C-alpha positions in Angstrom: -64.0 101.7 55.0 -60.6 101.9 53.0 -59.5 98.7 51.6 -62.3 96.4 50.1 -63.3 93.9 52.6 -63.3 89.9 51.9 -67.1 88.8 51.3 -68.5 86.5 53.8 -68.9 82.8 52.6 -72.6 82.3 53.6 -73.5 79.0 52.7 -70.3 78.3 50.9 -69.0 74.5 51.3 -66.4 74.6 48.7 -63.0 75.2 50.5 -61.2 76.0 46.9 -63.9 78.3 46.1 -63.6 80.1 49.3 -60.1 80.5 49.0 -59.6 81.4 45.7 -62.3 83.9 45.2 -61.1 85.8 48.1 -63.6 85.2 50.8 -63.1 85.5 54.3 -61.6 82.3 55.7 -61.6 81.1 59.6 -58.4 78.9 59.2 -59.3 75.1 60.2 -56.4 73.7 58.8 -55.0 72.6 62.1 -57.5 69.5 61.8 -55.5 68.1 59.1 -52.3 67.8 61.3 -54.3 66.6 64.3 -55.8 63.7 62.0 -52.7 62.4 60.7 -51.1 62.4 64.1 -54.2 60.9 66.1 -56.5 59.6 63.4 -57.7 56.1 63.3 -58.3 54.2 60.1 -61.9 55.1 59.9 -63.1 58.3 61.7 -66.4 59.6 62.5 -67.1 63.3 63.5 -70.9 64.0 64.9 -71.7 67.4 65.3 -75.0 69.2 64.8 -75.9 71.0 61.6 -74.1 73.8 60.6 -70.9 73.7 62.2 -68.9 73.6 59.1 -68.6 69.9 58.4 -68.8 70.0 54.9 -66.5 72.7 54.4 -64.0 70.9 56.9 -64.3 67.7 54.4 -63.8 69.9 51.3 -60.6 71.4 53.0 -59.3 68.0 53.4 -60.2 66.4 50.2 -58.1 69.6 48.5 -55.3 68.7 50.7 -54.8 65.2 50.3 -55.9 64.6 46.7 -53.4 64.3 43.9 -55.8 65.7 41.2 -56.1 69.3 43.4 -54.4 72.4 43.1 -52.8 72.9 46.4 -51.5 76.3 46.2 -54.5 77.4 48.0 -52.9 76.3 51.4 -50.1 79.1 51.4 -50.3 81.4 54.1 -52.8 78.9 56.0 -51.6 77.4 59.3 -51.0 73.9 58.2 -48.5 75.4 55.4 -46.4 76.0 58.4 -46.1 72.1 59.0 -43.7 71.6 55.9 -42.5 68.4 57.1 -46.1 67.0 57.1 -47.1 68.9 54.1 -44.1 67.0 52.0 -45.3 63.8 53.0 -48.9 64.0 52.5 -50.2 67.0 50.4 -51.5 66.2 47.1 -50.2 62.6 47.6 -53.5 60.6 47.3 -56.2 59.5 45.5 -59.4 60.7 47.1 -63.2 59.7 46.7 -65.7 62.3 48.2 -69.0 61.5 48.4 -72.0 63.3 50.2 -74.9 61.2 51.2 -77.1 64.5 51.6 -78.8 63.9 48.4 -80.6 60.6 49.4 -83.9 62.3 50.3 -86.8 61.0 49.0 -90.5 60.1 50.0 -90.1 56.3 48.8 -87.1 53.7 48.7 -87.3 53.2 45.2 -86.9 56.9 44.4 -84.3 57.1 47.4 -82.2 54.2 45.7 -82.5 56.1 42.2 -80.8 59.3 44.1 -78.0 57.1 45.5 -77.2 55.5 42.1 -76.9 59.0 40.7 -74.4 59.9 43.2 -72.4 56.6 43.1 -72.4 57.5 39.2 -71.3 61.1 39.5 -68.4 59.9 41.8 -67.1 57.4 39.2 -67.8 60.1 36.1 -64.9 62.1 37.9 -62.6 59.3 37.4 -62.9 58.7 33.5 -59.1 58.5 33.3 -59.4 54.9 34.5 -60.5 53.8 30.8 -57.2 54.8 29.6 -55.3 53.3 32.6 -52.5 51.3 31.7 -52.3 49.5 35.0 -56.1 48.3 34.7 -57.0 45.2 33.0 -60.1 45.1 30.4 -62.1 43.1 33.2 -61.2 46.0 35.7 -62.5 48.6 33.3 -65.9 46.7 32.8 -66.3 46.7 36.4 -65.8 50.4 36.4 -68.1 51.1 33.6 -71.1 49.3 35.7 -70.5 52.4 38.0 -71.7 54.5 35.3 -75.0 52.6 34.3 -78.1 53.9 35.8 -79.4 50.7 36.0 -76.9 49.4 38.4 -78.0 46.8 40.6 -77.9 47.1 44.7 -75.1 44.7 45.0 -73.0 47.0 42.3 -73.9 50.2 44.4 -73.3 48.9 47.7 -69.5 47.8 46.1 -69.1 50.8 44.3 -67.0 52.4 46.6 -64.7 49.7 47.4 -64.3 48.8 43.3 -63.4 52.6 43.2 -60.8 52.3 45.7 -59.1 49.1 44.2 -59.3 50.7 40.8 -57.7 54.0 41.9 -55.1 51.9 44.0 -54.3 49.9 40.8 -54.3 53.4 38.6 -51.8 55.3 41.2 -50.0 52.8 42.9 -51.1 54.5 46.1 -54.0 53.8 48.6 -57.0 55.7 48.7 -58.4 58.2 51.2 -62.3 58.5 51.5 -64.5 61.1 52.7 -68.1 60.3 53.3 -70.4 63.5 54.3 -73.8 63.3 56.2 -73.7 59.7 56.2 -76.8 59.7 58.4 -79.1 61.9 56.4 -80.4 59.1 54.2 -81.3 57.1 57.4 -83.3 60.1 59.0 -85.1 60.5 55.8 -86.0 56.9 55.7 -87.3 56.7 59.1 -89.2 60.1 58.5 -91.1 58.5 55.4 -91.2 54.9 56.4 -88.3 52.9 54.6 -86.0 52.7 57.3 -85.0 49.2 57.4 -84.3 49.0 53.8 -81.8 52.2 54.0 -80.3 50.7 56.8 -79.6 47.4 55.0 -78.2 49.6 51.9 -76.1 52.0 54.1 -74.8 49.5 56.3 -73.7 47.0 53.2 -72.0 50.3 51.3 -70.1 51.4 54.4 -69.2 47.7 55.3 -67.7 47.0 52.1 -66.0 50.4 51.7 -64.6 50.6 55.4 -64.3 47.0 56.4 -62.8 44.8 53.9 -61.3 47.2 51.8 -57.8 46.7 51.2 -57.3 49.6 49.4 -57.8 51.9 52.3 -55.4 54.3 53.7 -57.9 55.9 55.9 -61.5 57.5 56.0 -63.3 60.5 57.3 -67.1 60.5 58.0 -69.4 63.3 59.3 -73.0 63.3 60.6 -75.2 64.8 63.3 -76.0 61.6 65.0 -74.0 58.7 66.5 -76.1 55.8 65.0 -75.5 52.9 67.3 -72.5 50.4 65.8 -74.9 47.4 65.9 -77.0 48.8 63.4 -75.1 50.3 60.6 -71.2 49.8 61.5 -71.5 46.1 62.6 -68.3 44.3 63.2 -66.5 47.8 62.3 -63.6 47.5 65.3 -61.5 50.5 63.7 -63.9 53.0 64.1 -62.9 56.2 65.9 -66.0 58.3 67.0 -65.2 61.9 67.8 -68.6 63.5 69.3 -69.4 66.8 70.6 -68.2 65.4 74.2 -64.8 64.7 72.8 -62.0 67.1 73.6 -60.0 65.9 70.6 -60.7 68.1 68.0 -63.0 70.3 69.8 -61.9 73.9 68.3 -62.3 72.8 64.8 -66.1 72.7 64.2 -67.4 76.1 65.2 -66.2 79.4 65.7 -64.0 80.1 69.0 -64.1 83.4 71.0 -61.3 84.7 69.5 -61.9 84.1 65.8 -65.3 85.9 66.2 -63.5 88.8 67.9 -61.1 88.9 64.9 -63.7 88.6 62.4 -65.6 91.6 63.9 -62.2 93.6 63.9 -61.5 92.9 60.4 -65.1 94.1 59.3 -65.3 96.9 62.1 -68.4 95.6 63.9 -66.9 95.1 67.2 -69.8 97.0 68.9 -72.1 94.0 68.0 -69.7 91.6 70.0 -72.1 91.1 73.1 -75.1 90.6 71.0 -73.3 88.0 69.0 -72.0 86.5 72.2 -75.6 86.2 73.6 -77.3 84.9 70.5 -75.0 82.6 68.9 -72.2 81.4 71.5 -72.7 79.1 74.2 -72.2 75.5 72.6 -69.6 73.4 74.7 -67.7 70.8 72.3 -65.1 69.1 74.5 -63.7 71.8 76.7 -64.1 74.5 74.0 -66.9 77.0 74.3 -68.0 77.7 70.4 -70.3 79.7 68.2 -72.6 78.4 65.5 -70.4 79.6 62.7 -73.5 79.7 60.0 -75.0 82.4 62.4 -72.2 84.2 63.0 -71.3 84.4 59.3 -75.0 85.3 58.6 -75.3 88.0 61.1 -72.1 89.5 60.5 -73.0 89.8 56.6 -76.2 91.6 57.8 -74.5 93.9 60.2 -71.7 95.0 57.8 -74.4 96.5 55.3 -76.8 97.7 58.0 -75.2 98.3 61.4 -79.0 98.5 63.3 -80.3 95.2 62.1 -81.7 92.7 65.1 -80.2 89.5 65.6 -82.5 86.6 64.3 -83.0 83.0 64.1 -80.9 81.9 61.1 -80.6 78.2 62.4 -84.3 77.6 62.4 -84.3 77.8 58.5 -81.8 75.1 58.1 -83.3 72.4 60.2 -86.4 71.2 60.9 -87.6 71.7 64.6 -89.1 68.4 65.0 -86.9 67.2 68.1 -88.2 70.3 70.0 -91.6 70.0 68.7 -91.9 66.4 69.6 -90.3 66.9 72.8 -92.7 69.9 74.1 -95.7 67.4 73.1 -94.2 64.8 75.4 -93.5 67.0 78.5 -97.1 66.4 79.7 -95.8 65.3 83.1 -94.9 68.0 85.8 -91.1 66.9 86.1 -90.4 67.7 82.5 -92.3 71.0 82.5 -90.3 71.8 85.6 -86.9 71.0 84.1 -88.3 72.9 80.7 -88.8 76.0 83.0 -85.5 75.9 84.5 -83.6 75.5 81.2 -85.7 78.6 79.9 -84.8 80.8 82.9 -81.1 79.9 82.1 -80.6 77.2 84.7 -79.0 73.7 84.3 -80.2 70.1 84.8 -78.7 66.9 84.9 -79.4 64.0 82.6 -78.2 60.8 81.1 -77.2 61.2 77.9 -77.3 58.1 75.4 -74.8 58.8 72.5 -75.5 55.9 70.6 -79.3 55.7 69.0 -81.5 54.4 66.1 -83.7 56.4 64.6 -86.6 54.2 65.8 -85.7 54.7 69.6 -84.9 58.4 69.6 -88.7 59.3 70.4 -89.5 56.2 72.5 -88.6 57.7 75.8 -88.2 61.2 77.1 -84.6 59.9 78.1 -83.5 59.6 74.7 -85.3 62.9 73.5 -83.2 64.7 75.9 -80.0 62.9 74.2 -81.4 63.8 70.8 -81.9 67.3 71.5 -78.2 67.5 73.3 -76.7 65.8 69.9 -78.4 67.9 67.8 -77.5 71.2 69.2 -80.9 72.5 71.0 -79.1 71.8 74.1 -75.3 71.9 75.1 -73.4 70.9 78.3 -72.0 72.9 81.1 -69.9 70.2 82.7 -69.9 66.5 83.1 -71.1 64.7 86.5 -69.8 61.3 85.7 -69.0 59.0 82.7 -72.8 59.5 81.1 -74.6 62.0 83.0 -74.3 65.8 81.9 -75.3 69.0 83.2 -77.7 70.6 80.2 -78.2 73.8 79.5 -79.7 76.0 76.6 -76.7 77.6 74.6 -78.0 80.6 73.5 -80.6 83.2 72.8 -81.3 82.0 69.4 -82.3 78.5 70.5 -84.3 79.7 73.5 -86.2 81.3 70.8 -87.0 78.2 69.3 -88.4 76.4 72.4 -90.3 79.9 72.9 -92.1 79.7 69.9 -92.4 75.9 69.9 -94.1 76.0 73.6 -96.5 78.7 72.5 -97.6 76.8 69.2 -98.0 73.9 71.5 -100.3 75.7 73.9 -102.6 77.5 71.0 -103.3 73.8 69.8 -104.4 72.8 73.3 -106.4 76.0 73.9 -107.8 75.4 70.4 -108.5 71.4 71.4 -110.7 72.7 74.3 -113.3 74.7 73.0 -115.4 74.1 75.9 -113.0 76.0 78.4 -112.2 78.6 75.6 -116.1 79.5 75.2 -116.4 79.7 79.4 -113.4 81.8 79.5 -114.9 84.4 76.5 -118.4 84.5 77.9 -117.1 85.2 81.4 -114.9 88.1 80.1 -118.0 89.3 78.1 -120.3 89.1 81.3 -117.8 90.9 83.6 -117.6 87.6 85.8 -114.4 88.5 87.6 -113.9 85.1 89.6 -114.6 83.1 86.6 -112.0 84.8 84.1 -109.8 84.3 87.2 -110.1 80.7 87.7 -110.0 79.8 83.7 -107.0 81.8 83.3 -104.9 80.5 86.3 -105.9 76.8 85.1 -104.3 77.9 81.7 -101.1 79.2 83.7 -101.0 76.1 85.7 -101.0 73.7 82.4 -98.5 75.7 80.5 -94.7 76.0 80.8 -93.5 79.2 82.2 -91.5 81.3 80.1 -89.6 83.8 82.2 -87.5 86.2 80.5 -84.9 86.3 82.7 -82.2 86.5 79.7 -83.7 89.8 78.6 -82.2 92.8 80.5 -84.8 95.2 82.2 -87.3 92.5 81.2 -90.9 93.3 81.9 -92.4 89.8 83.4 -95.8 90.7 82.1 -94.7 89.5 78.6 -95.1 85.9 79.2 -98.6 86.3 80.9 -99.7 88.8 78.1 -98.2 86.3 75.4 -100.6 83.4 77.0 -103.7 85.6 77.0 -102.9 86.7 73.5 -102.6 83.2 72.8 -106.1 82.2 74.1 -107.6 84.9 72.5 -106.1 84.4 69.1 -108.1 81.2 69.1 -111.4 83.2 69.0 -111.6 84.2 65.3 -114.7 86.1 65.8 -113.7 88.8 67.8 -110.9 91.5 66.9 -107.7 91.5 69.4 -104.9 94.1 69.2 -102.1 94.8 71.4 -99.9 98.0 71.3 -96.5 96.9 71.9 -93.8 99.2 72.9 -90.3 97.7 71.9 -87.9 97.1 74.6 -90.5 98.0 77.0 -92.5 95.0 76.7 -96.2 95.0 76.3 -99.1 97.0 77.4 -103.0 97.0 76.8 -105.1 94.6 75.1 -108.0 95.4 73.3 -111.1 93.4 72.3 -113.7 94.3 70.2 -116.4 91.3 70.1 -118.6 90.4 67.5 -120.0 93.2 65.3 -118.1 95.6 67.7 -120.9 95.4 70.0 -118.7 95.9 73.2 -115.1 96.5 73.8 -112.9 94.9 76.5 -109.8 96.6 77.7 -107.3 94.8 79.3 -103.9 95.5 81.2 -101.9 93.0 82.9 -99.3 93.6 85.4 -96.8 91.4 87.3 -96.9 91.4 91.1 -93.1 91.2 92.2 -93.8 91.4 95.9 -96.5 88.9 95.3 -99.4 91.4 96.2 -101.9 90.7 93.8 -104.7 93.2 94.9 -102.0 96.3 94.6 -101.0 95.2 91.4 -104.4 94.7 90.1 -105.1 98.9 91.4 -102.2 99.7 89.2 -103.3 98.0 86.0 -106.8 99.8 86.4 -105.0 103.3 87.1 -102.9 102.6 83.8 -106.0 102.0 81.9 -107.9 105.3 83.2 -104.2 107.5 82.6 -104.4 106.4 79.1 -107.8 107.3 78.0 -108.4 104.7 75.5 -112.1 104.6 76.2 -112.9 107.9 75.5 -111.5 107.2 71.9 -113.8 104.1 71.7 -116.7 105.9 72.8 -116.1 108.7 69.8 -115.9 105.8 67.5 -119.7 104.8 69.0 -118.7 101.9 71.3 -121.1 102.3 74.1 -120.3 99.1 76.2 -116.7 99.1 77.7 -115.3 96.8 80.3 -112.2 97.4 81.9 -110.0 94.7 83.7 -106.9 94.6 85.5 -105.0 91.6 85.9 -102.4 90.7 88.3 -100.1 87.8 88.0 -97.7 86.3 90.3 -95.5 82.9 89.4 -99.1 80.6 88.6 -101.6 82.8 90.3 -103.6 85.6 89.2 -106.0 88.0 90.2 -108.8 89.9 88.1 -110.6 92.9 88.5 -113.2 94.9 86.8 -113.1 98.6 86.8 -116.4 100.0 88.4 -117.9 101.7 85.6 
């Protein structure tokens, strides 16, 4: 390997630690100059989870703050902009706050967390107690921010008071960073105290951002663009920079060039195609980006074990409620067809409402499309007009999330309809081909088809196989096994019924040309060739049924082998 390679900053969100401890850093410092040249008084960046928002906020804090060591910026892009560095670097008092920790089941507990956060911010500025520029009254106001019993009024005015005191102390206006502003609202909505939390956060932001004359500028981040009326009332100086904006589009997520450089550095370029198909495909503004969280996690794995398979790293970091609820709402035929189109790699056009409030998010399918788009489960492939976008599933990782949720939902619906399940299993046991065919076909019509168009040389049987296993998996009294060959899809399903009375062998074939009879014959021939029944007979199973099932689109044919 030669020289010792830098470590990958998996899960690191502190900029100083990333640089000082010699982690691999994808340079996003260009964000600083763009913010200073084009930014407003209050800037809100909305991006899906795990796109580097917190690390960028940490970078901004370290750049501007009087209290921080700026030597860590040497050699990074921003350091070439000497005029700008001279004017702004290390020149401002900074207040940096993350609202991520306000996550509790009750409003009272959430408020306690909020108070802890305010206390910790205040605690970092204890030099204010010694400041000659502050009066005794100022200092007593400051002390209130260190008290765990602070009132709602003190909490809501906290950031504003702190700004005023810091401006008095330094003689310079303050820069304010608020990370994950929408987390408390999301959690409050989940746990049923949304209105109280909206009131709290609205008051905090209003005082900090609207009536705060000590503010130089502010930056906020979040996943969602909560509508102005509900949370930023009267804040007419707010610049929202969402995933559809062309400005700043390359500063969140990794570009293709950045990923190629990283792979080259770790000598793992042969994994480029797989990383691209699994983790790329998001379009922010005009730039296509990879999800940085996934790229870092996967690179970290392949640099130790070259043969690891790509996996779903994002799923563990975010709840997939949005997709789950979406699949549950998709009982109408139009939506089912639209999801099938997306899963097959297609695009659909939808009107996007970027400004929502939590209670509206699941109120209509239209809003759920918008929610999926803003949270990164769908991305855009171009704009049709001011509000309508062509939507697509970004990559294989997200497609897997959809697939899993569709199968989960399918299994739940099978379990709910015990009567149909019983009739299906009885028909299988009794060798009633036509009944098996009719019920299996009704299941196929009800579910969302997942055609593996993405996977090269994929056998279309996989989907039908998965549906059959999904149905049989609900029947707990039977033992169901399936021999699976990697890369080649699945082959036979073997069922042993209660007390091993009988065995049922099933082979599924996809009829590419629509000729179901021929495909059935192929399936039955394969069962014969593999001679599975001989092994079963040796194990003392006397009664064996052999089924060939042929499928095409949402049709199927079932044939029982003559014994």
